[in-house]
RODO-2510 file (C-alpha; in nm, 4 decimals, decimal comma):
residues 478
     n   res          X          Y          Z
     1     m    -3,0613    -0,0320     1,8905
     2     s    -2,9145    -0,3648     1,9936
     3     i    -2,5508    -0,4345     2,1338
     4     r    -2,4416    -0,5926     1,8827
     5     s    -2,5356    -0,3777     1,6150
     6     t    -2,3591    -0,0807     1,8073
     7     r    -2,0576    -0,2574     1,8624
     8     i    -2,0317    -0,3283     1,5133
     9     v    -2,0911    -0,0272     1,3865
    10     r    -1,8826     0,1494     1,6700
    11     n    -1,5998    -0,0989     1,5370
    12     f    -1,6467     0,0139     1,2294
    13     s    -1,6678     0,3921     1,3037
    14     w    -1,3150     0,3803     1,5015
    15     l    -1,1517     0,2202     1,1719
    16     s    -1,3243     0,3609     0,9108
    17     i    -1,2580     0,7051     1,0668
    18     a    -0,8845     0,5661     1,0674
    19     q    -0,8787     0,4074     0,7689
    20     l    -1,0413     0,7308     0,5911
    21     a    -0,8024     0,9407     0,7851
    22     s    -0,5355     0,7372     0,6430
    23     r    -0,6287     0,7174     0,3095
    24     f    -0,6596     1,0842     0,3132
    25     l    -0,3186     1,1090     0,4103
    26     a    -0,1634     0,8577     0,1880
    27     f    -0,3634     0,9877    -0,0850
    28     i    -0,2100     1,3249    -0,0448
    29     t     0,1227     1,1109    -0,0593
    30     t     0,0271     0,9549    -0,3920
    31     i    -0,0474     1,3045    -0,5730
    32     y     0,2161     1,4497    -0,4269
    33     l     0,4718     1,1091    -0,5803
    34     t     0,3013     1,1489    -0,8804
    35     r     0,3641     1,5066    -0,9636
    36     t     0,7112     1,5131    -0,8316
    37     l     0,8193     1,1334    -0,9432
    38     g     0,6601     1,2312    -1,3072
    39     v     0,4651     0,8737    -1,4494
    40     e     0,7896     0,6581    -1,4814
    41     g     0,9475     0,7549    -1,1513
    42     f     0,5942     0,6797    -0,9757
    43     g     0,5827     0,3701    -1,1580
    44     v     0,9189     0,2331    -1,0162
    45     i     0,7207     0,2494    -0,6995
    46     v     0,4177     0,1010    -0,8098
    47     f     0,5630    -0,2014    -0,9550
    48     a     0,8018    -0,2246    -0,5936
    49     t     0,5226    -0,1957    -0,3887
    50     a     0,3322    -0,4575    -0,6410
    51     a     0,6289    -0,7040    -0,6052
    52     l     0,6160    -0,7070    -0,1744
    53     p     0,3188    -0,8701    -0,1260
    54     y     0,4768    -1,2329    -0,2786
    55     a     0,7835    -1,1546    -0,0290
    56     s     0,5100    -1,0571     0,2681
    57     l     0,2540    -1,3269     0,2123
    58     i     0,4991    -1,6015     0,3341
    59     i     0,5514    -1,4082     0,6787
    60     d     0,1906    -1,3597     0,6993
    61     f     0,1158    -1,7530     0,6056
    62     g    -0,2722    -1,6674     0,6783
    63     f    -0,2109    -1,5593     1,0202
    64     q    -0,3615    -1,2448     0,9910
    65     s    -0,6780    -1,3690     0,8517
    66     l    -0,7028    -1,6577     1,1426
    67     g    -0,5516    -1,4312     1,3842
    68     p    -0,8423    -1,2448     1,4733
    69     i    -1,1131    -1,5673     1,4130
    70     k    -0,8922    -1,7296     1,7093
    71     v    -0,8683    -1,3928     1,9299
    72     a    -1,2160    -1,3332     1,9166
    73     r    -1,3434    -1,7496     2,0197
    74     d    -1,1215    -1,7422     2,2949
    75     p    -0,9671    -1,3561     2,4523
    76     l    -0,8106    -1,5006     2,7141
    77     a    -0,5523    -1,7332     2,4732
    78     a    -0,4728    -1,4235     2,2676
    79     p    -0,1034    -1,3832     2,4919
    80     n     0,0173    -1,7133     2,3975
    81     f    -0,0939    -1,7153     2,0734
    82     v     0,0661    -1,4145     1,9507
    83     k     0,4208    -1,5077     2,0900
    84     m     0,3894    -1,8285     1,8874
    85     i     0,2696    -1,6285     1,5804
    86     i     0,5336    -1,3852     1,6314
    87     g     0,7924    -1,6897     1,6855
    88     i     0,6822    -1,9103     1,3560
    89     r     0,7338    -1,5365     1,1517
    90     l     1,0540    -1,5088     1,2295
    91     g     1,1384    -1,7872     1,0574
    92     l     0,9549    -1,7075     0,7762
    93     s     1,1303    -1,3682     0,7181
    94     v     1,4530    -1,5365     0,6259
    95     i     1,2791    -1,7345     0,3729
    96     a     1,0879    -1,4519     0,2520
    97     i     1,4011    -1,2077     0,2191
    98     i     1,6040    -1,4904     0,0449
    99     i     1,3088    -1,5478    -0,2106
   100     l     1,2938    -1,1564    -0,2557
   101     l     1,6696    -1,1386    -0,3606
   102     l     1,6241    -1,4065    -0,5981
   103     f     1,3722    -1,2153    -0,7689
   104     i     1,5405    -0,8773    -0,7441
   105     q     1,8360    -1,0832    -0,9437
   106     v     1,6236    -1,2513    -1,2397
   107     a     1,3797    -0,9848    -1,2584
   108     a     1,3764    -0,8189    -1,5859
   109     i     1,3929    -0,4679    -1,4462
   110     s     1,5762    -0,1822    -1,4259
   111     n     1,8747    -0,1566    -1,1773
   112     l     1,7077     0,1478    -1,0288
   113     t     1,3744    -0,0590    -0,9791
   114     k     1,5685    -0,3476    -0,8437
   115     i     1,7185    -0,1202    -0,5680
   116     v     1,4034     0,0209    -0,4655
   117     t     1,1980    -0,3124    -0,4593
   118     l     1,5136    -0,4023    -0,2177
   119     l     1,4826    -0,1357     0,0264
   120     y     1,1257    -0,1717     0,0167
   121     g     1,2454    -0,5111     0,1548
   122     i     1,3451    -0,3991     0,4689
   123     s     1,0045    -0,3380     0,5768
   124     l     0,9390    -0,6732     0,6112
   125     l     1,1223    -0,7088     0,9637
   126     a     0,8281    -0,4638     1,0415
   127     h     0,6184    -0,6763     0,9377
   128     t     0,7009    -0,9595     1,1232
   129     f     0,6009    -0,8086     1,4416
   130     d     0,2661    -0,6578     1,3239
   131     i     0,0237    -0,7669     1,5853
   132     n    -0,2257    -0,5423     1,4532
   133     w    -0,4544    -0,8452     1,4084
   134     v    -0,4954    -0,8806     1,8024
   135     f    -0,6510    -0,5866     1,8143
   136     l    -0,9271    -0,6102     1,5572
   137     g    -1,0200    -0,9536     1,7139
   138     s    -1,0658    -0,8596     2,0611
   139     e    -1,2724    -0,5439     1,9368
   140     a    -1,0369    -0,2859     2,0582
   141     m    -0,9906    -0,1051     1,7721
   142     r    -0,8951     0,2389     1,8734
   143     p    -0,4739     0,1090     1,9085
   144     a    -0,5180    -0,0462     1,5326
   145     a    -0,6828     0,2882     1,4220
   146     i    -0,4226     0,5083     1,5861
   147     a    -0,1552     0,3033     1,4792
   148     e    -0,2571     0,3234     1,1060
   149     v    -0,3191     0,7182     1,0873
   150     f     0,0125     0,7692     1,2688
   151     s     0,1487     0,5387     1,0601
   152     q     0,0511     0,7856     0,7358
   153     v     0,0961     1,0706     0,9413
   154     v     0,5170     0,9800     0,9324
   155     m     0,5147     0,8659     0,5874
   156     l     0,3608     1,1878     0,4616
   157     v     0,5929     1,4273     0,6278
   158     g     0,8511     1,2402     0,5622
   159     v     0,7663     1,2059     0,1627
   160     l     0,7347     1,6003     0,2029
   161     f     1,0619     1,6506     0,3370
   162     y     1,2924     1,4019     0,1723
   163     v     1,1475     1,3552    -0,1783
   164     n     1,1625     1,6541    -0,3917
   165     n     1,2269     1,5596    -0,7309
   166     p     1,2564     1,2054    -0,9293
   167     d     1,6078     1,1123    -0,8531
   168     d     1,4238     1,1183    -0,4722
   169     v     1,2657     0,8160    -0,5719
   170     i     1,5267     0,5679    -0,3828
   171     n     1,4142     0,7668    -0,0381
   172     v     1,0498     0,6400    -0,0824
   173     p     1,1244     0,3221     0,0595
   174     i     1,3060     0,4333     0,3540
   175     i     1,0468     0,6087     0,4537
   176     f     0,7740     0,3633     0,4024
   177     f     0,9997     0,1322     0,6732
   178     v     1,0442     0,3918     0,9122
   179     s     0,6204     0,3966     0,9168
   180     r     0,5752     0,0858     0,9350
   181     f     0,8517     0,0545     1,1967
   182     t     0,6820     0,3316     1,4521
   183     s     0,2984     0,1805     1,3773
   184     v     0,4427    -0,1855     1,5064
   185     v     0,6525    -0,0652     1,8087
   186     f     0,2840     0,1165     1,8960
   187     l     0,1122    -0,1698     1,8588
   188     l     0,3186    -0,3449     2,0793
   189     v     0,3554    -0,1083     2,3541
   190     r    -0,0206    -0,1567     2,3857
   191     f    -0,0185    -0,4783     2,4164
   192     k     0,2469    -0,5530     2,6998
   193     q     0,0251    -0,3047     2,8956
   194     s    -0,2551    -0,5095     2,8553
   195     y    -0,0805    -0,8858     2,7857
   196     g     0,2522    -0,8735     2,9645
   197     g     0,5808    -0,9823     2,7786
   198     i     0,5745    -1,0972     2,4204
   199     w     0,8962    -1,3087     2,3848
   200     p     0,8621    -1,5172     2,0625
   201     k     0,7943    -1,8984     2,2062
   202     v     0,6628    -2,1716     1,9810
   203     p     0,5379    -2,4862     2,1442
   204     l     0,6274    -2,7936     1,9843
   205     e     0,3241    -2,9768     2,0759
   206     d     0,0662    -2,6847     1,9309
   207     f     0,2501    -2,6467     1,5935
   208     r     0,1199    -2,8838     1,3880
   209     r    -0,2354    -2,8050     1,5258
   210     i    -0,1795    -2,4489     1,4461
   211     f     0,0040    -2,5489     1,1351
   212     l    -0,2650    -2,7419     0,9900
   213     e    -0,5400    -2,5003     1,0800
   214     v    -0,3555    -2,1981     0,8742
   215     i    -0,3193    -2,3935     0,5876
   216     p    -0,6220    -2,2926     0,3948
   217     f    -0,5543    -1,9627     0,5075
   218     a    -0,2230    -1,9412     0,3948
   219     a    -0,2999    -2,0534     0,0668
   220     s    -0,6379    -1,8489     0,0321
   221     g    -0,3422    -1,5351     0,0877
   222     v    -0,0872    -1,6612    -0,1950
   223     v    -0,4162    -1,6993    -0,4472
   224     g    -0,5546    -1,3288    -0,3222
   225     t    -0,1414    -1,1584    -0,3287
   226     i    -0,1256    -1,3465    -0,7595
   227     l    -0,5027    -1,1969    -0,7626
   228     q    -0,4228    -0,8358    -0,6767
   229     s    -0,0473    -0,7441    -0,7342
   230     t     0,0141    -0,9995    -1,0993
   231     d    -0,1609    -0,7435    -1,3273
   232     i     0,0791    -0,4975    -1,1999
   233     v     0,4108    -0,7181    -1,2113
   234     l     0,2539    -0,8386    -1,6022
   235     i     0,2465    -0,4645    -1,7246
   236     g     0,5789    -0,3923    -1,5517
   237     f     0,6930    -0,6457    -1,7375
   238     w     0,5155    -0,5763    -2,0848
   239     l     0,4284    -0,2071    -2,0876
   240     g     0,7378    -0,0614    -1,9228
   241     l     0,7073     0,1911    -1,6280
   242     e     0,4517     0,4431    -1,7706
   243     g     0,2209     0,1293    -1,8800
   244     t     0,2926     0,0924    -1,4265
   245     g     0,2573     0,4694    -1,3380
   246     l    -0,0996     0,4591    -1,5628
   247     y    -0,2438     0,1638    -1,3825
   248     g    -0,1356     0,2177    -1,0742
   249     a    -0,2595     0,5761    -1,0460
   250     a    -0,5787     0,4499    -1,1749
   251     r    -0,5526     0,1774    -0,8975
   252     r    -0,4964     0,4497    -0,6175
   253     i    -0,8292     0,6051    -0,7091
   254     t    -0,9938     0,2659    -0,5758
   255     w    -0,8409     0,2780    -0,2070
   256     l    -1,0895     0,4429    -0,0517
   257     p    -1,3477     0,2496    -0,1140
   258     i    -1,1842    -0,0903    -0,0875
   259     l    -1,0400     0,0260     0,2769
   260     l    -1,3486     0,1563     0,3783
   261     a    -1,5123    -0,2040     0,2980
   262     t    -1,1943    -0,3362     0,4661
   263     a    -1,2269    -0,1620     0,7813
   264     y    -1,5977    -0,2535     0,7687
   265     f    -1,5910    -0,6085     0,7312
   266     q    -1,3260    -0,6205     1,0077
   267     a    -1,5179    -0,4963     1,2793
   268     l    -1,8150    -0,7320     1,1261
   269     r    -1,5647    -1,0163     1,1464
   270     p    -1,5930    -1,0785     1,5470
   271     i    -1,9356    -1,1131     1,5851
   272     l    -1,9950    -1,3699     1,2316
   273     a    -1,7239    -1,5593     1,4225
   274     r    -1,9283    -1,5962     1,7418
   275     a    -2,2343    -1,6466     1,4813
   276     f    -2,0538    -2,0066     1,3852
   277     i    -2,1400    -2,1039     1,7400
   278     d    -2,4409    -1,9625     1,7802
   279     g    -2,5867    -2,0577     1,4178
   280     i    -2,6470    -1,7925     1,1099
   281     k    -3,0348    -1,7025     1,2302
   282     t    -2,8603    -1,5025     1,4609
   283     v    -2,7138    -1,2354     1,2538
   284     e    -2,9823    -1,2444     0,9613
   285     n    -3,0846    -0,8715     1,0528
   286     l    -2,7394    -0,7950     1,0716
   287     l    -2,6614    -0,9332     0,7168
   288     e    -2,9614    -0,7965     0,5457
   289     r    -2,8984    -0,4636     0,6692
   290     s    -2,5152    -0,4824     0,5756
   291     m    -2,5955    -0,5939     0,1985
   292     r    -2,8504    -0,3235     0,1702
   293     l    -2,6575    -0,0309     0,2830
   294     i    -2,3327    -0,2127     0,0769
   295     s    -2,5045    -0,2741    -0,2382
   296     a    -2,6958     0,0886    -0,2538
   297     s    -2,2857     0,2256    -0,1923
   298     s    -2,1141     0,0111    -0,4429
   299     v    -2,4060     0,1189    -0,7179
   300     g    -2,4081     0,4704    -0,6164
   301     m    -1,9902     0,4529    -0,6337
   302     v    -1,9858     0,2435    -0,9956
   303     i    -2,2077     0,5130    -1,1972
   304     g    -2,1244     0,7645    -1,0301
   305     g    -1,7433     0,7454    -1,0627
   306     i    -1,7339     0,6373    -1,4118
   307     i    -1,8740     0,9814    -1,4884
   308     v    -1,6528     1,1742    -1,2996
   309     a    -1,3257     0,9530    -1,3458
   310     e    -1,2136     1,1779    -1,6182
   311     s    -1,2490     1,5277    -1,4111
   312     l    -1,0990     1,3739    -1,1168
   313     t    -0,8253     1,1866    -1,2578
   314     n    -0,7083     1,5461    -1,4336
   315     f    -0,7595     1,7033    -1,0936
   316     l    -0,5757     1,4478    -0,8722
   317     f    -0,2567     1,3907    -1,1025
   318     g    -0,2649     1,6299    -1,3918
   319     s    -0,3256     1,5428    -1,7709
   320     e     0,0095     1,3438    -1,7736
   321     f    -0,1816     1,0484    -1,6580
   322     a    -0,4917     1,1186    -1,9072
   323     a    -0,4442     0,8011    -2,0143
   324     a    -0,5280     0,6275    -1,6718
   325     v    -0,9496     0,7320    -1,6884
   326     f    -1,0420     0,4360    -1,9345
   327     p    -0,9361     0,1624    -1,6955
   328     l    -1,0021     0,3564    -1,3808
   329     r    -1,3801     0,3257    -1,5269
   330     v    -1,3609    -0,0474    -1,5089
   331     l    -1,1539    -0,0797    -1,2332
   332     l    -1,4739     0,0714    -1,0596
   333     i    -1,6807    -0,2052    -1,1454
   334     s    -1,4868    -0,4199    -0,9991
   335     i    -1,4699    -0,2858    -0,7208
   336     g    -1,8500    -0,2469    -0,7291
   337     l    -1,8383    -0,6029    -0,7593
   338     f    -1,5853    -0,6537    -0,4465
   339     l    -1,7924    -0,4783    -0,1997
   340     i    -2,1261    -0,7480    -0,2485
   341     a    -1,9054    -1,0343    -0,2656
   342     r    -1,7316    -0,9769     0,0116
   343     h    -1,9561    -1,0482     0,2283
   344     y    -2,0087    -1,3816     0,1140
   345     r    -1,6259    -1,4645     0,1495
   346     l    -1,6368    -1,3062     0,5117
   347     l    -1,8943    -1,5978     0,5759
   348     l    -1,7546    -1,8573     0,4297
   349     i    -1,4094    -1,7802     0,6200
   350     t    -1,5825    -1,7177     0,9328
   351     f    -1,7928    -2,0704     0,9348
   352     n    -1,4911    -2,2837     0,8802
   353     l    -1,5671    -2,3259     0,4877
   354     q    -1,1917    -2,2293     0,4025
   355     k    -1,1321    -2,5056     0,1642
   356     i    -1,4137    -2,3629    -0,0142
   357     d    -1,3306    -2,0424    -0,0314
   358     l    -0,9832    -2,1731    -0,1432
   359     k    -1,1563    -2,3367    -0,3632
   360     i    -1,3303    -2,0267    -0,5197
   361     m    -0,9849    -1,8144    -0,5164
   362     v    -0,7985    -2,0841    -0,7157
   363     i    -1,0482    -2,0352    -0,9740
   364     v    -1,0822    -1,6702    -0,9878
   365     t    -0,7241    -1,6513    -0,9412
   366     t    -0,6966    -1,9305    -1,2772
   367     a    -0,9134    -1,7131    -1,4420
   368     n    -0,7516    -1,3559    -1,3816
   369     l    -0,3931    -1,4573    -1,5026
   370     t    -0,5225    -1,6423    -1,7888
   371     l    -0,7408    -1,2979    -1,9286
   372     n    -0,4531    -1,1018    -1,8196
   373     v    -0,1986    -1,2633    -2,0410
   374     l    -0,4199    -1,2238    -2,3132
   375     l    -0,5620    -0,9136    -2,2753
   376     i    -0,2755    -0,6874    -2,1395
   377     n    -0,1262    -0,7652    -2,4792
   378     r    -0,3966    -0,6722    -2,7090
   379     y    -0,6090    -0,4024    -2,5337
   380     g    -0,2879    -0,3044    -2,2878
   381     l    -0,4445    -0,1409    -1,9437
   382     l    -0,8053    -0,1519    -2,0024
   383     g    -0,7698    -0,5160    -2,0804
   384     s    -0,6305    -0,5606    -1,7154
   385     a    -0,8942    -0,3816    -1,5697
   386     i    -1,1465    -0,6316    -1,7529
   387     a    -1,0123    -0,8975    -1,6345
   388     a    -1,0518    -0,7895    -1,2958
   389     s    -1,3856    -0,7073    -1,3522
   390     v    -1,4612    -1,0222    -1,4895
   391     s    -1,2406    -1,2389    -1,1840
   392     e    -1,5188    -1,0651    -0,9355
   393     t    -1,8052    -1,1678    -1,1174
   394     i    -1,6809    -1,5386    -1,1115
   395     y    -1,6469    -1,5009    -0,6946
   396     l    -1,9648    -1,3009    -0,6685
   397     a    -2,1056    -1,6044    -0,8236
   398     f    -1,9436    -1,8862    -0,6697
   399     g    -1,9448    -1,7124    -0,3215
   400     y    -2,3180    -1,6823    -0,3781
   401     y    -2,3868    -2,0458    -0,4495
   402     y    -2,1903    -2,1694    -0,2011
   403     t    -2,2984    -1,9603     0,1024
   404     r    -2,6471    -2,0470     0,0228
   405     k    -2,5429    -2,4079     0,0154
   406     f    -2,3696    -2,4624     0,3425
   407     v    -2,4374    -2,1516     0,5299
   408     g    -2,7480    -2,0078     0,4537
   409     y    -2,9685    -1,7547     0,2289
   410     v    -2,8054    -1,3814     0,2311
   411     p    -2,9502    -1,2077    -0,1559
   412     f    -2,7942    -0,9275    -0,3127
   413     l    -3,0154    -0,8852    -0,6587
   414     r    -3,3047    -0,7654    -0,4426
   415     y    -3,1233    -0,4666    -0,2834
   416     l    -2,9870    -0,3665    -0,6369
   417     g    -3,3374    -0,2007    -0,8104
   418     k    -3,3885     0,1345    -0,6173
   419     p    -2,9836     0,2134    -0,5991
   420     l    -3,0381     0,1862    -0,9731
   421     i    -3,3106     0,4591    -1,0187
   422     a    -3,1393     0,6589    -0,7206
   423     a    -2,8047     0,6302    -0,9646
   424     s    -2,9749     0,7361    -1,2802
   425     v    -3,1419     1,0702    -1,1160
   426     m    -2,7641     1,1334    -0,9524
   427     a    -2,5899     1,0679    -1,3323
   428     l    -2,8144     1,3226    -1,4536
   429     g    -2,7110     1,6082    -1,2086
   430     l    -2,3844     1,5236    -1,2555
   431     y    -2,4217     1,5581    -1,6017
   432     l    -2,5963     1,8863    -1,5408
   433     s    -2,3299     1,9771    -1,3637
   434     q    -2,0099     1,9595    -1,5973
   435     p    -1,9113     2,3200    -1,6025
   436     l    -1,8329     2,2740    -1,1893
   437     h    -1,5106     2,1538    -1,0125
   438     v    -1,5054     1,8093    -0,9582
   439     v    -1,5427     1,8176    -0,5621
   440     v    -1,9042     2,0272    -0,6292
   441     r    -1,9910     1,7769    -0,8949
   442     i    -1,8603     1,5168    -0,6776
   443     a    -2,0609     1,6464    -0,3342
   444     l    -2,3754     1,7543    -0,5614
   445     g    -2,4080     1,3745    -0,6861
   446     g    -2,3256     1,2206    -0,3420
   447     g    -2,6147     1,4341    -0,2458
   448     i    -2,8930     1,3729    -0,4713
   449     y    -2,7803     0,9728    -0,4567
   450     l    -2,8562     0,9560    -0,0992
   451     t    -3,2095     1,2295    -0,0678
   452     i    -3,3528     0,9483    -0,3708
   453     l    -3,2306     0,6568    -0,1854
   454     f    -3,3717     0,8316     0,1793
   455     l    -3,7179     0,8800    -0,0427
   456     l    -3,6922     0,5707    -0,1712
   457     k    -3,6560     0,3996     0,1694
   458     t    -3,3587     0,2152     0,0732
   459     i    -3,2475     0,4175     0,3884
   460     n    -3,3934     0,5003     0,6834
   461     r    -3,4090     0,6943     1,0029
   462     k    -3,3170     0,3627     1,1461
   463     d    -2,9935     0,3703     0,9780
   464     i    -2,8973     0,6886     1,0220
   465     r    -2,9514     0,7242     1,3782
   466     q    -2,7491     0,3775     1,4592
   467     i    -2,4683     0,5073     1,2392
   468     k    -2,5135     0,8900     1,4788
   469     e    -2,5351     0,6815     1,8022
   470     a    -2,2492     0,4950     1,6558
   471     l    -2,0451     0,8142     1,6117
   472     f    -2,1723     1,0072     1,8949
   473     p    -2,1758     0,7680     2,1751
   474     e    -2,2992     0,9099     2,5407
   475     k    -2,0035     0,6832     2,6451
   476     m    -1,7431     0,5842     2,4144
   477     t    -1,6225     0,2400     2,5408
   478     q    -1,3090     0,0547     2,3814
***
């Protein structure tokens, strides 16, 4: 196995294990909150956390995406770059807080929702100093992984102690701030140990150059936030807190595949950033393996998830959230499309085609907003889920086209046939195992699916050996 492949899978191992642990903890927190706060109380939390990204994207201003690329290309410049970004973010945080306050004043929401949203706004201060992206860009995944897990531990412990009935909903954003603050402090300490001081500094001679460079990322962040959060906000306005709570619960189930994928592509990004210099040919084998395995994972997750959605929702949240089942099934389709399309978006961004990515995101966001407006009032939560799936289909089509035109040929359709065959066998096993507990059914279905994939040679011994060597190396290096 090549050093490059080992590094990618090892970095992914650190991030995926951390994401898996943190999402497991976050999911326990979610289950506890849904059962403690009820549909409407949980809806308050979902609405507030959907509104918060609109303020935080002002602080991000694209640096969360540009940062890892800059650090990967020039690690020695990381200290000065970090100081400059924190200095810029401090100024942007003032604007973000003002905008959040204006939104709370004019929004047609309950007083309780306004208070909870305002309290969540406190976490913007911690977000200003979040330098997680530095460790991702330098491929020092261990500190980023530890910070992620530690933050979720603090969140879960805080919720268990201080949220015991629906009236305690106001404590949730305070606990969230404490969890984010501890994570940020940990990363700042690690950064200081490795690079020295972190006092904010914004050289005027570099400001204009960085500003122009980050604009496409910032614009993509704006449309991305609209794409990810507007459905929740519109549901909150039109269907009330009950609808928000139901849809939020369905979205929480999709967290695991999304965040595992995020961890994977974060590990892949530094290698592709260097491939921009060396040429796409240097990563063709890597992209082939990645698309093959991600496509197989997507097909299994979508088909298996659709079949067990009802039992899983009832098991996790209780019968009170039964109306979340149908939108969940459609949302799973959108997640499968997202996992495949992410390859193309990452390639466009790392190959300095941010303007094309922005163009696609504007098209996708416009379609998503239009469909949400047209479908939510007519079909409720299901309409919003349909809008999400159509939007991901649009990005996949445009991303594939522009990647082939400007970067290189990265196919995906050829990798779907065998997973569909394996998923058909898995579906039969899930159907016949209905009397069993949903956790047993998921384990059984997953085992069947992986076995068939192995027999069809979609997954081979080399893939398994590579993952094993990355997870259990003789010497774990950072």
